[in-house]
N, C-alpha and C positions, 0 to 999 in steps of 0.2 A: 588151312593155310591162308594167311592174309595176303591179298594181292598188293603189289607195290610197283612203283616205277622209279628205279634208281639210276640216275645218270651222273657219274662223277664229273664235276665241273671245275674243281679247284685242284691245281697241282700243289702238292705240299713239299716244300724244301726245308729240311730240318738239320740243324747242327750249330755248334758254337762257331762264332765269327762269320756266319752266313750273311750277316748284314752287309758285308763287303761285296757280296755278289749282286746287290740290289740293282746296280746300274746295268750289269750284263743281262739280268733277267728282264728289266724294263726294255732294253734295246731289242731283245728277242721278240717282244710283243709289238715292236715298231714304234716305240715312244721316242719323241724328240723333245717335247716340252711337258714333262709331267708336273702336276700340281700335288704337292705333298701336304696332307692334312694332319695336323698334330695339335698338341696342347702345351701350355707353358711348362708344366711339370716335366714332361718328356724332353722338351727343349732344354730345360735347365740341367738335365742329366747328361746332355750331349748326344743323345741317341739320334735326334732329328738331324743334327749337323753331320753326324757320321753317315746317315743315309743320304743326305744331300751331297756329301763328298763322293760317295760311291757312284751316285748318278752323274756328277760332273766328270769323274774319272772315266766314265764310259762315253764322254762326249755329249752328254745331254744337258739341257738348259732348264733345270728345275726351279720352281717357285714354291715358297712355303706359305701356307695359311695356318695361323696358330690361334684362331679364335674359337677353339672348342672348349666347352665346359663339361663337367660331369653331368650325366643324363642330358645329352645334347637336345636342344630345343629347336623349334622351327626358326627361331631368330638366328641361331648359330648357322643353320643350313642356308638361310637366305643370305647371310653375310658372306659365306663361302661361295655361294653361287655368283654373287656380284664380282668377287675376285676372279672366278673362272671366266665370266663373260669378258672381263678386262684382258685376260692373258691368253684365252683360247687354248686350253691344254688339250693334249691328245691322250692323256692317261691320268687317272687319279690314284694316289697312294695313301692309304690310311696307315699312319705310323704312330702307334700309341696303344692305349687300352681300347675297350669296346666302344667308348665314346668317340674316339677319333675315327675308328673304322665305320661306325654307324653314321656319323656325320658325313664322311666321305661318300657312303652309299646314298644318303639323302640328297647330297649335292648332285650326285650322278643322275638321280631321278629328275630333278628340276632342270638341270643344265641341258640334258638331252631331250627331255619330253615336255618341259614347260609346266605351267600351272603352279599349284602350291602343294605342300606336303600332304595335306588332307586328301588330295585327289588320289593318292596311292595307298591309303589306309586299307589294308586287305591284301589280296593276293592277285598278281597278274594284271595290274592296272596300267603298266607301261606299254605303249603301243609302238615305240620307236626303239632302234638299237641304242645301247648305252656304251659309254667309254669303257675300255678295259681297265681293270683295277688290280692292284696288288695290295695285300694286307700284310703289315709287319707288326704283329702284336708285341707289346712290351709287358703285358700281364697274362695271367693264365686264368681266364674267367669266362667271358661271354661266349667264346667260340664263334664270334661274328666273322672271323676270317674264313670259316668253312661253311657258312650258311648264307642264304639269299635274302635275309630279312634285315631291315634297318629299324631300330627302335628309336623313335623320335618323339619327344614330349611337346605338346602344345604349349607355347610360351605363355599363354594366358591362363589356361585351365589346368596345366600340368599333367593332363591325361596322356598316357603313353600310347602312341600309335605304332602298331606293327605293320610295316610296309614291306611286302615281300614280292619278289619277281625273280624268276630264274635268270633273267638278264642282268640282275644286280649282283650275282655271285662273283666273287673275286676269281680272277684267272689264276693267280698264284697266292698262296699263303706262305710267307717266309718266316719260319720259326727259328729264332736264335735265342736259346735259353739264357745267354749272357745278358740280354737286354732286360730280363726279369729280375736279375739279382739286385738291382738298384731300387726296387719297389719299397716304399715305406711299409713297415710291418702291418699297418691297418689295411693298406691296399692289398697286400698279400693275403690277409685274412678274408677280406670281403670278396675278392675275386675267386679265391680258392673254394669258398663255400658255395658261391654261385655255380662254379663248374661242377662241383659234387652234386648240387641239386639238379643240374641238367642230366648227369648220368643216371641218377635215380629216377627222375620223372619220365625220361624217355623210355626207360626199361619197362614201365608199367602202363603206358598210355593205351587207349583203344586202338590207335593206329600202329602199335608195335608190330614189326614184321621181321623177316629173316635178315634184311639188310640193316635195319636200325639196331636190332639186338646185338649184332656183331660189334658195332661201334659203341653201344651203351656198355656192354660188358668189358671191353678193353679199356674204355674210358674210366669206368668204376675201379677196375684193378689198378690202373696207374694213379688215380687220384686218391683213393682211400688208403693206399699203401704209402703215399709220399707226402700228403698234406701235413701230417704231424711232423715229419722229418724237416720240412721246409720251415715250419714254425720254430722248431728247436734250433735249426742251423740254417739261417737264410742264405749262406754262401754255398750250400750243398748243390753243386751244379747238376749232379745226376738226378737228384730229387726235383730240382727246378725244371729240368728237361722233361721228366716224366709228367709233371703238372702241366707243362705247356702242351705236350702231345695229348694228354688226357682231355684238356679243354678243347682242343681242336677236334678230337674224335667225338666229343660230346656235341659239338656244333654240327657235325655230320649226322649224328643221331637225331638232333632236333629237326634237321632238314628232312628227315624221313619218317619221323613219328610224332613231332610236336611235343608239347609240355602238358602240365596238369594243374591241379588245384592249388598247389603251393605258389605257383607263379600267378594264378588268378587272384590270390589273396595278397601277394606281395605288391602288385602294381597299385592298388588303392592306398596302401601305406606310404608308398613313394609319392603319390599324387597329393595326398592330404597332409602328410607329415614330413615330406621331403626326406624320408628314411632312405639311406643308400640301398640300392636294389639287393645287393648280396646279403645285407643284414636282414632286410625284410623277409626275403625268401628263406634264409637260414632259420629264423625264429619260427616261421610257420611250418617248415618242412617236417620236423619230428611229429607234429600233430596230424599232418596229412598222412604220413606213413602209418601211424596208428589207425587212422580212419580207414584208409585203403586196406590195411592189413587184416581187418575184420572179414573182408571178403576174398582177399588174395594173399594169404599168408605165405604160400609156397614161393612166390616170386621174390619176396624179401629174404627168405631163407636161402634161396639160390645165391643172392648177392653176398650174403654173409659167408657162405661156403667158399666163395671165390676170392674174397678180399684179403686173405692171409691172416697171419697170427695176431695182428694188431686189432682185429675185429672180434666181437663177441661170437659165441658159438652159434651155428645155424639154428640150433634148437630154440634159441631165444626169440627168433622170428622178428616180427615187425616191432614189438616192444623193445627188444634188444637193440635193433638198428636205430630206433628213435632215440634211445638213451645214448648210444654211441655218437649220434649227430649232435645232440645237446652238449655232450662232452667236448666235441671238437670246437663248437662255438665258444664254450667257456675257456678252452685252452687258447683260443685265438684272442681272448681278452675282450669279447663282445658281450653285450647284454643278451640274456637268454629268454627274456619274456617281455611282453608289450608294456607292462607297467614300468619297467626300467627304461623304456624308450619314450616315456611321457605320453603314451596313448591312454586316453581316458575311456571308461566304460560307456559313457553316454554317446560316444561316436561309433561304437561297434555296430549298431544297426545300419548306419550309413556305410560303413566299410563293407558289411555283408552284402548290402544291396549292390554296391559297386562291383564286388567280386563276382557276383552272379552274372554280370554283364560281360565279364572278361572272356575273350575267345578261347584262351588256353584251357579254361575250366571244362569246356565241352569235350575235351579229350581225356579227362580223368577217368580211370577205370571204374570208379564207383560214382554213380550219379550224385551230384551235390547241388542242393537248392539253397535258397537264401537262409533257411533255418539251419541247415548244416554248416554253412559258412559262419553264421553267428555263433554256433556252439564251438566251432574250431577257434574263432577269435577269442571267445571267452576262456577256452582252455589255455590259450597262449598268454592270457593276462597274468 
């Protein structure tokens, strides 16, 4: 039995139209002047204004910060912190995709504890209490709403920093599947593949335990059985709800078991080629599944057995699962190899060296060194 320390920190409120309860939920936590962190796309869809109206209806005085970009950088965080210093909020609300939620967490670190983002790279670096946070995800991907990590890119080097602290966990995750229906097809694809990668990688890490496995399995069941349905019919609210719950449960799995080699290999692709994270991890995941499956075939067979009729037979094992994943990426209209993504063979050693330095790779169930990463990148070409 693997020892673990599981403490639920985030209340999950789920259901259609739940965005209208945001004000009451914020008031329950004592908020009077919340700072809402969002991005232009979410604002254009009207979701941010609906959240702001819910806050105003509860008698609160919210302020909106909309300077979030995809893969938020230290610059985004610093600009948000300047707004926070001007208005002195008593709560932060991340309303949007993983970028908005991560940026809000990053702002919370600096606003309450000072310093710069690099000071919190790692785990448990905050020494002072942080503001209460509410997450309102409009995508089904990162699971940031249910985990205590913020992924922030260095604005100069583009290196992603994982900054984690239990104090950074959101007090409430408000999951309204109606907010995800307006996602552009490409966002649905990228975030859905990201969530699936979380379910798969958390299920096989070295830190897997009784608590994480419960969330990994339910996440995989919800995601694998509904991603195709969402791609076929974007307005399918039942499938959207399953994807949103699956992403949140995968976030809880990450919180308790971490990730693996696919994420270690995705981050250098994002840093060097600005490849969207969901696409990078999706292209690498099938190759990592085959690599891990040589030593742990039973685990992947278990997932296939659970996933329902849309999946290959359990007897196909890691190879069958890898082919299924590649099929999902193709169905989503995304490139399925690195050559199609303009990655050149001469950069692969550089990518492999960077992947070996990534923290998540240390939790992969099969030890992977720089030579292994190079071979996996070559296979993905």
